C-alpha positions as CSV (number, residue, x, y, z in Angstrom):
1,X,-91.4,-170.7,24.2
2,X,-92.6,-167.1,23.9
3,X,-92.8,-164.9,26.9
4,X,-96.2,-164.0,28.4
5,X,-95.7,-160.4,27.1
6,X,-94.9,-161.5,23.6
7,X,-97.9,-163.8,23.5
8,X,-100.2,-161.0,24.8
9,X,-98.7,-158.5,22.2
10,X,-100.0,-160.7,19.4
11,X,-103.6,-160.0,20.4
12,X,-105.7,-157.4,18.6
13,X,-106.7,-154.3,20.4
14,X,-110.1,-154.5,22.0
15,X,-112.5,-152.0,23.5
16,X,-113.6,-152.9,27.0
17,X,-117.4,-152.8,27.2
18,X,-119.4,-152.6,30.5
19,X,-122.9,-154.2,30.7
20,X,-125.0,-152.4,33.2
21,X,-121.9,-150.9,34.7
22,X,-120.0,-154.2,35.0
23,X,-117.0,-155.5,33.1
24,X,-116.7,-159.1,32.1
25,X,-114.6,-160.9,34.8
26,X,-112.2,-161.9,32.0
27,X,-111.3,-158.2,31.6
28,X,-109.7,-158.0,35.1
29,X,-106.1,-158.3,36.1
30,X,-104.9,-158.6,39.7
31,X,-102.3,-156.7,41.6
32,X,-100.9,-157.9,45.0
33,X,-98.4,-157.1,47.7
34,X,-98.5,-160.1,50.0
35,X,-101.3,-158.6,52.1
36,X,-104.0,-157.3,49.8
37,X,-105.2,-157.8,46.2
38,X,-106.6,-155.2,43.8
39,X,-108.5,-156.0,40.6
40,X,-107.8,-153.6,37.7
41,X,-110.2,-153.6,34.7
42,X,-109.2,-153.3,31.0
43,X,-110.8,-149.8,30.9
44,X,-108.4,-148.4,33.4
45,X,-110.7,-148.8,36.5
46,X,-109.6,-150.5,39.7
47,X,-113.0,-151.8,40.9
48,X,-111.9,-153.9,43.9
49,X,-109.3,-153.3,46.6
50,X,-109.6,-154.3,50.2
51,X,-107.3,-152.3,52.4
52,X,-105.0,-153.2,54.1
53,X,-105.9,-156.9,54.0
54,X,-107.6,-159.3,51.5
55,X,-110.3,-159.8,54.2
56,X,-110.7,-156.1,55.0
57,X,-113.8,-154.1,53.9
58,X,-113.2,-152.8,50.4
59,X,-112.0,-149.3,49.7
60,X,-113.1,-149.9,46.1
61,X,-116.1,-152.2,45.4
62,X,-117.7,-151.3,42.1
63,X,-117.0,-155.0,41.2
64,X,-120.1,-155.9,43.3
65,X,-122.1,-152.7,43.1
66,X,-121.8,-150.8,39.8
67,X,-124.2,-148.1,40.9
68,X,-122.9,-147.2,44.4
69,X,-119.5,-148.9,44.6
70,X,-116.1,-147.2,44.8
71,X,-113.5,-147.2,42.1
72,X,-110.2,-145.5,40.9
73,X,-110.4,-145.0,37.1
74,X,-107.7,-143.5,34.8
75,X,-109.1,-143.5,31.3
76,X,-108.5,-141.8,28.0
77,X,-111.2,-139.3,27.0
78,X,-113.2,-140.4,24.0
79,X,-113.0,-143.7,22.2
80,X,-110.0,-146.0,22.9
81,X,-108.9,-149.6,22.5
82,X,-106.6,-151.6,24.8
83,X,-104.2,-154.5,25.0
84,X,-103.0,-155.9,28.3
85,X,-100.3,-158.2,29.7
86,X,-98.2,-158.8,32.7
87,X,-94.5,-158.0,32.4
88,X,-92.5,-161.3,31.9
89,X,-92.5,-163.5,35.0
90,X,-94.0,-160.6,37.1
91,X,-97.2,-159.4,38.7
92,X,-96.7,-155.9,37.4
93,X,-99.5,-155.2,34.9
94,X,-99.4,-153.1,31.8
95,X,-102.2,-151.7,29.6
96,X,-101.7,-150.1,26.3
97,X,-104.3,-147.4,25.4
98,X,-104.7,-146.6,21.7
99,X,-106.7,-143.5,20.8
100,X,-107.2,-141.5,17.7
101,X,-104.5,-139.0,18.8
102,X,-101.9,-141.3,20.3
103,X,-100.9,-144.2,22.4
104,X,-100.0,-144.5,26.1
105,X,-99.0,-147.2,28.5
106,X,-100.4,-147.7,32.0
107,X,-98.2,-149.7,34.4
108,X,-99.7,-150.8,37.7
109,X,-98.4,-152.3,40.9
110,X,-99.2,-152.9,44.5
111,X,-95.7,-151.9,45.5
112,X,-93.0,-153.6,47.6
113,X,-89.5,-152.5,48.4
114,X,-86.0,-153.9,48.3
115,X,-86.6,-155.3,51.8
116,X,-89.9,-156.9,50.9
117,X,-93.5,-155.9,51.7
118,X,-94.0,-152.3,52.7
119,X,-95.6,-151.6,56.1
120,X,-98.3,-149.6,54.3
121,X,-100.4,-150.2,51.2
122,X,-99.1,-148.5,48.1
123,X,-101.1,-148.6,44.9
124,X,-99.0,-147.1,42.1
125,X,-100.1,-146.3,38.6
126,X,-97.7,-144.9,36.0
127,X,-98.8,-143.5,32.6
128,X,-96.3,-143.0,29.8
129,X,-96.8,-141.4,26.4
130,X,-95.8,-143.7,23.5
131,X,-97.1,-141.9,20.4
132,X,-98.9,-138.6,19.8
133,X,-100.8,-137.3,22.9
134,X,-103.5,-138.8,25.0
135,X,-105.8,-136.9,27.3
136,X,-106.8,-138.8,30.4
137,X,-109.5,-138.2,33.0
138,X,-109.3,-139.6,36.5
139,X,-111.9,-140.2,39.1
140,X,-111.7,-141.8,42.6
141,X,-114.8,-142.6,44.4
142,X,-114.4,-144.2,47.8
143,X,-116.6,-147.1,49.0
144,X,-119.4,-146.2,51.4
145,X,-119.4,-149.9,52.5
146,X,-123.1,-150.4,51.6
147,X,-123.9,-147.1,53.3
148,X,-122.3,-148.1,56.6
149,X,-119.5,-145.5,56.2
150,X,-119.4,-141.9,55.0
151,X,-116.0,-141.0,53.5
152,X,-114.6,-137.6,54.3
153,X,-111.4,-135.6,53.8
154,X,-109.3,-133.5,56.2
155,X,-106.5,-131.1,55.7
156,X,-103.4,-132.0,57.7
157,X,-100.6,-129.6,57.0
158,X,-100.2,-129.5,53.2
159,X,-101.8,-132.8,52.7
160,X,-105.4,-133.7,51.9
161,X,-106.1,-136.9,53.8
162,X,-109.1,-139.2,53.1
163,X,-110.8,-141.2,55.8
164,X,-113.1,-144.3,55.4
165,X,-113.9,-145.4,58.9
166,X,-110.5,-146.6,60.2
167,X,-108.7,-146.4,56.9
168,X,-106.5,-143.4,56.4
169,X,-105.0,-142.5,53.1
170,X,-103.4,-140.1,50.7
171,X,-103.8,-139.5,46.9
172,X,-100.4,-138.5,45.6
173,X,-99.5,-137.5,42.0
174,X,-96.9,-135.8,39.8
175,X,-97.2,-132.1,39.0
176,X,-98.8,-132.5,35.6
177,X,-102.0,-133.8,37.1
178,X,-104.7,-131.3,38.0
179,X,-107.5,-132.4,40.3
180,X,-110.2,-131.5,42.7
181,X,-110.7,-133.4,46.0
182,X,-113.9,-133.7,48.0
183,X,-115.2,-135.8,50.8
184,X,-116.4,-138.5,48.3
185,X,-113.2,-138.6,46.3
186,X,-111.1,-137.0,43.5
187,X,-111.7,-135.9,39.9
188,X,-109.0,-134.7,37.6
189,X,-107.3,-134.6,34.1
190,X,-103.9,-134.7,32.6
191,X,-102.2,-135.2,29.2
192,X,-99.3,-137.4,28.3
193,X,-97.3,-136.9,25.1
194,X,-94.6,-139.1,23.7
195,X,-91.8,-139.5,26.2
196,X,-93.7,-138.0,29.1
197,X,-95.0,-139.7,32.2
198,X,-97.3,-139.1,35.1
199,X,-97.6,-141.1,38.3
200,X,-100.6,-141.4,40.5
201,X,-100.8,-143.4,43.7
202,X,-102.8,-144.1,46.8
203,X,-101.0,-144.7,50.1
204,X,-103.2,-146.1,52.9
205,X,-103.1,-147.7,56.3
206,X,-105.5,-148.8,59.0
207,X,-105.4,-147.3,62.5
208,X,-101.7,-146.4,62.1
209,X,-99.5,-143.4,61.4
210,X,-99.3,-142.7,57.7
211,X,-96.0,-142.4,55.8
212,X,-95.9,-139.8,53.1
213,X,-93.4,-141.1,50.5
214,X,-92.1,-138.9,47.7
215,X,-93.9,-139.6,44.4
216,X,-90.5,-140.3,42.8
217,X,-89.9,-143.1,45.3
218,X,-93.3,-144.6,44.5
219,X,-92.5,-144.5,40.8
220,X,-89.2,-146.2,41.4
221,X,-90.9,-148.9,43.5
222,X,-92.9,-150.0,40.5
223,X,-89.7,-151.2,38.9
224,X,-88.4,-152.5,42.2
225,X,-91.5,-154.6,42.5
226,X,-91.2,-155.9,39.0
227,X,-87.6,-157.0,39.7
228,X,-88.7,-158.6,42.9
229,X,-91.4,-160.7,41.1
230,X,-88.9,-161.7,38.4
231,X,-86.4,-162.8,41.1
232,X,-89.1,-164.9,42.8
233,X,-90.1,-166.4,39.5
234,X,-86.5,-167.2,38.5
235,X,-86.3,-169.6,41.4
236,X,-89.2,-171.7,40.2
237,X,-87.6,-175.1,39.4
238,X,-90.2,-176.1,36.8
239,X,-88.6,-176.2,33.3
240,X,-91.2,-178.1,31.3
241,X,-92.6,-177.1,27.9
242,X,-95.5,-175.1,29.6
243,X,-93.3,-172.9,31.8
244,X,-95.0,-169.6,30.8
245,X,-98.4,-170.9,32.0
246,X,-96.9,-172.6,35.0
247,X,-95.2,-169.4,36.2
248,X,-98.3,-167.4,35.6
249,X,-100.4,-169.7,37.8
250,X,-97.6,-169.8,40.4
251,X,-97.7,-166.0,40.5
252,X,-101.4,-166.0,40.9
253,X,-101.1,-168.3,43.9
254,X,-98.5,-166.0,45.4
255,X,-101.2,-163.3,45.4
256,X,-103.2,-165.4,47.8
257,X,-100.4,-166.0,50.4
258,X,-101.1,-163.7,53.3
259,X,-97.6,-162.9,54.3
260,X,-98.3,-161.6,57.9
261,X,-99.4,-165.1,59.0
262,X,-98.6,-167.6,56.2
263,X,-102.3,-168.3,55.6
264,X,-103.5,-168.9,52.0
265,X,-106.8,-167.3,50.9
266,X,-109.1,-169.3,48.7
267,X,-109.7,-166.2,46.5
268,X,-109.4,-162.5,46.8
269,X,-113.1,-161.5,46.4
270,X,-116.5,-162.2,47.8
271,X,-119.9,-163.0,46.2
272,X,-118.9,-163.1,42.5
273,X,-121.7,-165.4,41.3
274,X,-121.4,-169.0,40.2
275,X,-124.4,-168.2,37.9
276,X,-125.5,-164.7,36.8
277,X,-128.6,-163.9,38.8
278,X,-128.2,-167.0,41.0
279,X,-127.8,-167.2,44.7
280,X,-124.6,-169.2,44.9
281,X,-122.5,-166.3,46.0
282,X,-119.8,-166.9,48.7
283,X,-117.1,-165.1,50.5
284,X,-113.8,-166.9,49.7
285,X,-111.4,-164.5,51.6
286,X,-110.6,-167.1,54.2
287,X,-108.1,-170.0,54.4
288,X,-109.4,-173.5,53.8
289,X,-107.4,-176.5,55.0
290,X,-108.0,-178.0,51.5
291,X,-106.7,-175.0,49.6
292,X,-103.8,-174.6,52.0
293,X,-102.8,-178.2,51.6
294,X,-102.9,-178.1,47.8
295,X,-101.1,-174.7,47.7
296,X,-98.3,-176.0,50.0
297,X,-97.9,-178.9,47.6
298,X,-97.7,-176.5,44.7
299,X,-95.1,-174.3,46.5
300,X,-93.0,-177.3,47.2
301,X,-93.3,-178.3,43.5
302,X,-92.0,-174.9,42.4
303,X,-89.2,-174.8,44.9
304,X,-90.8,-172.0,47.0
305,X,-89.8,-173.6,50.3
306,X,-90.1,-170.4,52.5
307,X,-93.8,-170.1,51.4
308,X,-94.4,-173.8,51.9
309,X,-92.9,-173.8,55.3
310,X,-94.8,-170.7,56.4
311,X,-98.1,-172.1,55.1
312,X,-97.5,-175.5,56.7
313,X,-96.5,-173.9,60.1
314,X,-99.7,-171.7,59.9
315,X,-101.8,-174.8,59.3
316,X,-100.3,-176.8,62.2
317,X,-100.8,-173.9,64.6
318,X,-104.4,-173.6,63.6
319,X,-104.9,-177.3,64.2
320,X,-103.3,-176.9,67.7
321,X,-105.5,-173.9,68.6
322,X,-108.9,-174.9,67.2
323,X,-108.7,-178.5,65.9
324,X,-109.3,-179.5,62.3
325,X,-111.9,-177.0,61.0
326,X,-112.9,-176.6,57.4
327,X,-111.6,-173.0,57.2
328,X,-110.1,-170.2,59.3
329,X,-109.6,-166.4,59.0
330,X,-106.3,-165.3,57.6
331,X,-105.3,-164.3,61.1
332,X,-106.1,-167.9,62.3
333,X,-109.4,-167.3,64.1
334,X,-112.8,-169.0,63.5
335,X,-114.8,-167.7,60.6
336,X,-117.9,-165.6,61.4
337,X,-121.4,-166.6,60.3
338,X,-122.7,-165.4,56.9
339,X,-124.1,-161.9,56.8
340,X,-125.7,-160.1,53.9
341,X,-124.2,-156.6,53.1
342,X,-127.0,-155.1,51.0
343,X,-124.9,-154.4,47.9
344,X,-126.4,-154.8,44.5
345,X,-124.1,-157.8,43.5
346,X,-122.1,-158.4,40.3
347,X,-124.6,-158.0,37.5
348,X,-127.4,-157.9,40.1
349,X,-126.5,-161.4,41.5
350,X,-127.5,-161.4,45.2
351,X,-126.8,-161.9,48.0
352,X,-123.5,-160.2,48.6
353,X,-122.1,-161.7,51.8
354,X,-119.3,-161.8,54.4
355,X,-118.5,-164.9,56.4
356,X,-118.9,-168.5,55.2
357,X,-121.2,-171.3,56.3
358,X,-118.5,-173.9,55.8
359,X,-117.0,-172.7,59.1
360,X,-119.6,-174.6,61.0
361,X,-119.6,-177.8,58.8
362,X,-117.7,-181.0,59.2
363,X,-115.9,-182.4,56.1
364,X,-114.0,-185.6,56.3
365,X,-111.8,-184.3,53.4
366,X,-109.8,-182.2,55.9
367,X,-108.2,-185.3,57.2
368,X,-106.9,-186.3,53.8
369,X,-105.8,-182.7,53.1
370,X,-103.8,-182.5,56.4
371,X,-102.0,-185.8,55.9
372,X,-101.5,-185.3,52.2
373,X,-99.8,-182.0,53.0
374,X,-97.7,-183.5,55.7
375,X,-96.6,-186.4,53.4
376,X,-95.7,-184.0,50.7
377,X,-93.7,-181.8,53.1
378,X,-91.7,-184.8,54.3
379,X,-91.3,-186.1,50.7
380,X,-89.6,-182.9,49.8
381,X,-86.9,-183.7,52.4
382,X,-88.2,-181.9,55.4
383,X,-88.6,-183.0,59.0
384,X,-91.5,-182.8,61.5
385,X,-90.9,-181.6,65.0
386,X,-92.1,-183.7,68.0
387,X,-95.1,-181.5,68.8
388,X,-96.4,-181.5,65.3
389,X,-95.9,-185.3,65.0
390,X,-97.9,-185.9,68.2
391,X,-100.6,-183.5,66.9
392,X,-100.9,-185.4,63.6
393,X,-101.0,-188.7,65.4
394,X,-104.0,-187.6,67.4
395,X,-105.7,-186.3,64.3
396,X,-105.2,-189.7,62.6
397,X,-106.8,-191.4,65.6
398,X,-109.7,-189.0,65.3
399,X,-110.1,-190.0,61.6
400,X,-110.2,-193.7,62.5
401,X,-113.2,-193.0,64.8
402,X,-115.2,-190.5,62.7
403,X,-115.0,-191.8,59.1
404,X,-118.2,-193.9,59.3
405,X,-120.2,-190.7,60.0
406,X,-122.0,-188.6,57.4
407,X,-120.5,-185.2,56.5
408,X,-121.0,-182.2,54.2
409,X,-118.5,-183.4,51.6
410,X,-116.0,-181.5,49.6
411,X,-118.7,-179.3,48.0
412,X,-119.9,-178.1,51.4
413,X,-123.5,-179.3,50.8
414,X,-126.3,-178.7,53.2
415,X,-127.4,-182.3,52.9
416,X,-125.1,-184.6,54.9
417,X,-124.4,-188.0,53.3
418,X,-121.8,-190.8,53.2
419,X,-120.0,-189.0,50.3
420,X,-117.7,-191.4,48.5
421,X,-115.0,-188.7,48.1
422,X,-115.1,-188.0,51.9
423,X,-114.4,-191.7,52.6
424,X,-111.6,-191.8,50.1
425,X,-110.1,-188.7,51.9
426,X,-110.2,-190.6,55.2
427,X,-108.5,-193.6,53.4
428,X,-105.9,-191.1,52.1
429,X,-105.3,-189.7,55.6
430,X,-104.6,-193.1,57.2
431,X,-102.6,-194.3,54.2
432,X,-100.3,-191.3,54.5
433,X,-100.2,-191.5,58.3
434,X,-98.9,-195.1,58.0
435,X,-96.3,-194.1,55.6
436,X,-95.1,-191.2,57.8
437,X,-94.9,-193.6,60.8
438,X,-92.9,-196.0,58.7
439,X,-90.4,-193.2,58.0
440,X,-90.1,-192.4,61.6
441,X,-91.9,-189.1,61.3
442,X,-95.0,-190.1,63.4
443,X,-95.2,-192.2,66.6
444,X,-95.9,-195.8,65.7
445,X,-98.0,-196.6,68.8
446,X,-101.3,-196.6,66.7
447,X,-99.8,-197.6,63.4
448,X,-101.3,-201.0,63.2
449,X,-104.8,-199.6,64.0
450,X,-104.4,-197.1,61.2
451,X,-103.5,-199.9,58.8
452,X,-106.6,-202.0,59.8
453,X,-108.9,-199.0,59.5
454,X,-107.4,-197.9,56.2
455,X,-108.2,-201.3,54.8
456,X,-111.8,-201.2,56.2
457,X,-112.4,-197.9,54.5
458,X,-111.2,-199.2,51.1
459,X,-113.4,-202.3,51.4
460,X,-116.4,-200.2,52.5
461,X,-116.0,-197.9,49.5
462,X,-115.8,-200.8,47.0
463,X,-118.8,-202.5,48.6
464,X,-121.1,-199.5,48.9
465,X,-120.0,-196.8,46.5
466,X,-119.5,-198.6,43.2
467,X,-122.4,-198.8,40.8
468,X,-122.5,-201.7,38.3
469,X,-125.2,-199.8,36.4
470,X,-123.1,-196.6,36.0
471,X,-119.8,-198.5,35.9
472,X,-118.5,-195.8,38.1
473,X,-118.1,-194.8,41.7
474,X,-121.1,-192.7,42.6
475,X,-121.4,-189.6,44.7
476,X,-122.7,-191.5,47.7
477,X,-124.3,-195.0,48.3
478,X,-127.7,-195.4,46.8
479,X,-127.3,-192.4,44.5
480,X,-126.7,-192.5,40.7
481,X,-125.1,-189.1,40.8
482,X,-121.4,-188.6,39.7
483,X,-118.9,-186.4,41.4
484,X,-115.9,-184.9,39.5
485,X,-113.9,-184.7,42.8
486,X,-113.4,-188.5,42.4
487,X,-110.7,-187.7,39.9
488,X,-108.5,-186.8,42.8
489,X,-108.6,-190.3,44.1
490,X,-106.0,-191.2,41.4
491,X,-103.6,-188.5,42.8
492,X,-104.3,-189.9,46.3
493,X,-103.2,-193.4,45.1
494,X,-106.5,-195.0,46.0
495,X,-106.4,-198.6,44.9
496,X,-108.4,-200.3,42.2
497,X,-107.2,-198.3,39.2
498,X,-109.5,-200.1,36.8
499,X,-112.5,-198.8,38.6
500,X,-111.0,-195.3,38.7
501,X,-110.4,-195.4,35.0
502,X,-114.0,-196.4,34.4
503,X,-115.1,-193.6,36.7
504,X,-113.1,-191.0,34.8
505,X,-114.7,-192.1,31.5
506,X,-118.1,-191.7,33.2
507,X,-117.2,-188.3,34.4
508,X,-116.1,-187.2,31.0
509,X,-119.3,-188.5,29.4
510,X,-121.8,-187.1,31.9
511,X,-120.2,-184.0,33.5
512,X,-118.1,-182.9,30.5
513,X,-119.1,-180.2,28.1
514,X,-115.9,-179.9,26.1
515,X,-113.5,-178.7,27.4
516,X,-115.1,-178.1,30.8
517,X,-116.8,-180.2,33.5
518,X,-119.5,-179.6,36.1
519,X,-118.7,-180.4,39.7
520,X,-121.4,-183.2,40.0
521,X,-124.6,-184.4,38.3
522,X,-127.5,-182.0,37.6
523,X,-125.6,-178.8,38.1
524,X,-126.0,-177.2,34.7
525,X,-129.1,-175.1,35.7
526,X,-127.4,-173.8,38.9
527,X,-123.9,-172.9,38.1
528,X,-121.1,-172.9,35.6
529,X,-118.5,-175.5,34.9
530,X,-115.8,-175.8,37.7
531,X,-112.4,-175.2,36.2
532,X,-110.4,-177.1,38.8
533,X,-112.4,-180.3,38.0
534,X,-111.4,-180.3,34.4
535,X,-107.7,-179.9,35.3
536,X,-108.1,-182.7,38.0
537,X,-109.6,-185.1,35.4
538,X,-106.9,-184.4,32.9
539,X,-104.3,-185.0,35.7
540,X,-105.9,-188.3,36.6
541,X,-105.8,-189.5,33.0
542,X,-102.1,-188.6,32.9
543,X,-101.4,-190.5,36.1
544,X,-103.2,-193.5,34.8
545,X,-100.9,-193.5,31.7
546,X,-103.2,-191.7,29.2
547,X,-100.7,-188.8,28.7
548,X,-101.8,-187.7,25.2
549,X,-105.4,-187.5,26.4
550,X,-104.3,-185.3,29.3
551,X,-102.2,-183.1,27.0
552,X,-105.1,-182.7,24.6
553,X,-107.4,-181.7,27.5
554,X,-104.8,-179.1,28.7
555,X,-104.5,-177.6,25.2
556,X,-108.3,-177.3,24.8
557,X,-108.7,-175.8,28.3
558,X,-105.9,-173.2,27.9
559,X,-107.1,-172.2,24.5
560,X,-110.7,-171.7,25.8
561,X,-109.4,-169.6,28.6
562,X,-107.5,-167.2,26.4
563,X,-108.5,-163.5,26.3
564,X,-107.6,-162.4,29.8
565,X,-104.2,-161.8,31.3
566,X,-103.9,-165.3,33.0
567,X,-105.7,-164.7,36.3
568,X,-108.6,-167.2,36.4
569,X,-111.9,-167.4,38.1
570,X,-113.6,-170.4,39.7
571,X,-116.1,-171.3,36.9
572,X,-117.0,-170.7,33.3
573,X,-120.4,-170.6,31.6
574,X,-119.9,-173.2,28.8
575,X,-122.6,-171.6,26.7
576,X,-120.9,-168.3,26.1
577,X,-117.4,-168.7,27.7
578,X,-118.0,-166.0,30.3
579,X,-116.2,-166.3,33.5
580,X,-117.9,-166.9,36.9
581,X,-117.1,-167.0,40.5
582,X,-114.5,-165.5,42.8
583,X,-111.0,-164.5,41.5
584,X,-108.1,-165.0,41.5
585,X,-109.3,-168.5,42.3
586,X,-106.6,-170.5,44.1
587,X,-108.1,-173.9,43.4
588,X,-108.2,-173.3,39.7
589,X,-104.5,-172.3,39.5
590,X,-103.5,-175.1,41.9
591,X,-105.2,-177.7,39.6
592,X,-103.4,-176.2,36.6
593,X,-100.0,-176.3,38.4
594,X,-100.6,-179.9,39.5
595,X,-101.5,-181.0,36.0
596,X,-98.4,-179.4,34.4
597,X,-96.2,-180.9,37.1
598,X,-97.7,-184.3,36.4
599,X,-97.2,-184.1,32.7
600,X,-93.5,-183.4,33.2
601,X,-93.3,-186.3,35.6
602,X,-95.0,-188.9,33.4
603,X,-91.7,-190.4,32.2
604,X,-90.4,-190.6,35.8
605,X,-91.7,-192.5,38.8
606,X,-94.7,-190.6,39.8
607,X,-95.5,-190.4,43.6
608,X,-98.7,-188.4,43.8
609,X,-100.0,-187.1,47.1
């Protein structure tokens, strides 16, 4: 198999084009350091970076406000074309700029050190001359946080320090860069010729003393970071025929692991729309139980045991502190209510928000996610402690009492219903709880009750949620709508495989628009196709023995998603292929990893979650 870099190098040069000041989402690559994520555009502009955490207010936010947002652009003067790729098995990003007079390479990293994540945030950008000469202009404009902050600079000794509320930072560079600094930011120019290099960096922190590292050390840490990513990737146990894609998705998931706590963010952005001009714009910079569970499963699958243990421990602590909520902050607190920020929105799609309404909802799916995660953790050869076992036992008891109630469902809908998938998630929770008890991992006091309630749920689903007319499980009793999440029932080992096979066929027929799928019926006017659903459906076909069908779906999906650097969003507009929704989207990459893992396992005894 070719490396990611070799595959990328085959692409033709392209000229990044902004529409109304906005780049296509496909034109962004991500940088990460285990605490924050930056999005770097193909035209040399970093348009999103929350400092020092994923959930912090952004230092650069042109991504969601082209007219007033902040950015850090390094761009050739005049016309240019680009090609982009990540270095092999790394999250260090390279961009080749081709101009009339020469060629230059931009290498970007949110740096780490030999000892791991740095105590401060260090955004490093190295420009090297490859051919001829290239004249660059640079501009840094700091976010005004929707006019709630007024950036300013101060002179402290020989350093010009910028301030944005409680964020303190430095712009550092090599001697060949000439620039002017003002309260709002920085402007400057430099030239690179063949064999020359310039390095530019931002070092920042929040309410803490600021280290001033030598620019040579920052430059060296780009290579250190690259080696650290390669070392992490080399431990990935997957050796299937799709390793390049598997590793790229694993590296994207690593972006979302918040190392200070072990929490896993659903995505690194807020309010990127599910439809251009629509109102489905959400803040995903929080940790959902669902995403945490699926990510832990993925980390276990790739042999990333430290990350899996940290994330599972984080999840158990949140359950102890707050009970089973839909989502938490990355620090483990309850998520705040939704507030609009007043920004213009990506391509004028409003509202732009912070907070998430899911925090106040109840979703039965959390029970299945909790026990599916625990089962997978034990299946990997690990052991539960007594306190965690007792906690899980109480949650199983809660599930037996609550499953008959309506909930908001996996899609966090405002209309509560007896969603079929929610009932299946409760079945999954009790089925796994029984298996854990039988392995000695949970107390057996209530085991027999869990068995009886598990069987009642299965009988209720087959009696109330199957439609003879549709020859499919429907979204909820009395509805004729279909729900793509039902594909996950196959992974959960829900019984009645014949009905699940018929349901998958119905999902492909009604929700599919090759190679993508909508989340549920009648969504084509409201949002794009949900990428995770298409991977889930392909995985379900593989688990039911239709391996070639699944491989064909995978090939079509990955071909359709070509053009970026392998960091995917939540949705796609099937009409023009444009990307939609927050990014990097953990659920999309998780579904991709799970499908690839399943395809490798199809000739072995498959034990899905």
